[in-house]
N, C-alpha and C positions, 0 to 999 in steps of 0.2 A: 709213816707216822706224821711226817710234815704235811703231806697232802690232807690227811684227816684233820689236822689243826687248822689248816687254811680254809677247808670247807666248813669247819665249825665256826670260825671267825666270820666268814662271809654270811653264814646262815644267821648267826646271832645279830650281825649288823643289819641284815636285811629285815629280820623280824622286828628288831627294835625300831627301825625306821617306819615300818608299816604299822606297828602298834601305836606309836606315838602319833602318827597321822590319823589313826582311826579312833582314838579315844577322846574325841571332842576337845582337844587341846587348843583349838582355834579361838580366835577373838569373836566376841559378838559385835555384829555391825549395827548400824542405826536402825535397821528394820527388825532386829531381834533375831536374826538368823545366825547360825553358827557357821563359820567357814573354817575348814580344816586345812592345815598345811599339807602340801603334797608330800607323799612318802619319799623318804630318802632312798637313794640307790646305793648298792654295795660298791666299794672301790673296784674298778675294773669291769663292772657290769655295764652292758650297753644302756644308753640313755633311753628313756621311753619314747616311743614314736609320737610324733605330734602331727596333727592334721593341719596341713597348710591351707589357708583360705586363698581362693583365687583373687588376684588383684581386682579391686573394684575399678570400673571405668571412671576415670577422673573427668570432671567437668572442667572446661577451661576457666580459669580464674577471671572474674569480672575485671575489666580495666578500671584502674583507679580513676577517680574524678580528677580531671586536669586542674592545674593551678590557674590563677588569674594570669600569671606571666606566660604560661604555655598557650592559653587562649589568645592572648594579645599577640604572641609570636606567630600563631597560625593565621590570624587576620593579616598581620603585616607581611608575612611570606606570600599570602594569596594576592594582596592588592598593592604591595609596595609602600604601604603607609607606615607612619611612625607615630608614636605617642598615643596609641590606643589605650583607653581607660576601660577596665573591666570591673564589674560589680563583684562584691564578695559573695552574693547569693547565687551559687551555681547549682543547678539541678542536673543530676546525672542518672543514667540508666543504660545498662547493656553497652557500654562503650561510647554512648552519646552523651553530650552535655550541652546545656543552653544557659545563657545568662544575659544580662543587659550590658551593652557596651556603648561607647561613644568616642568620638574624636574630640579633642580640645575645642571648645566653642561651638559644638553642634548638639543637636537633640539626640537623646538616647534612642537606640534600636536594639533589636535582639540578635544574638549571634548563636549559631549552632555549629558545634565541632564534633568530630568523631575520632576516637583513639583506636588505632589498629596497629598491632605489633609494637606497641610502646610509642608510636608517632601520633601526635595530635595534628589533625588537618581540618581546615575550614570546610563545612558543608555549605552553609549560606549565611547571610546576615541582611538585615533590613527592617522595614516596618510594615510591609503589606504581604499578605498571601504567602508566607514562608512555607506553608505545608503543601503548596500546589506543585512545586518543582519535582522533577523526577528523582533528584538526589534525596528527597525526604520520603520517598515510598516506603522505606523500611524503618522510619523513625519510631521508636517505642512510644507507647501511649502516655507515659509520664512526661516525656519530652514535649509531645504535642499539647498536652494539657498545660504545661508550664508556659508555653508560648501564648496562650489565651487569645486575645483579639488579634495578635500578629499572625495567627494560623489562619 
């Protein structure tokens, strides 16, 4: 008799859950479609199987644009200088960055840096033919365009 009552309770709970989910008790969404709540499962019943999606191949996150201080530090580390002044207008693409820089009391020039594994390092700087060097072979189009007449 106890088994019969248990089966009856499980059947009633299962039917109640299924009927509630099937009778349009869902909310209307903005597109006018009705979404039904998923049916309830009886206590002790196995959870419904879900289809797992394969993980999507993740693209490496683009390197953030370096700060003025990071660019100045990269120039100083490469040439031993100090007091490098870097412009606020930094153009970035694909881990590369370019901006205007100058030393105190000097004319401005362009600087190109590259960020790899979180480290900002100098590619080149100056005023003439910056795109001609072998280090610039893989520079993105946006960086080359930003260099304008310096390229």
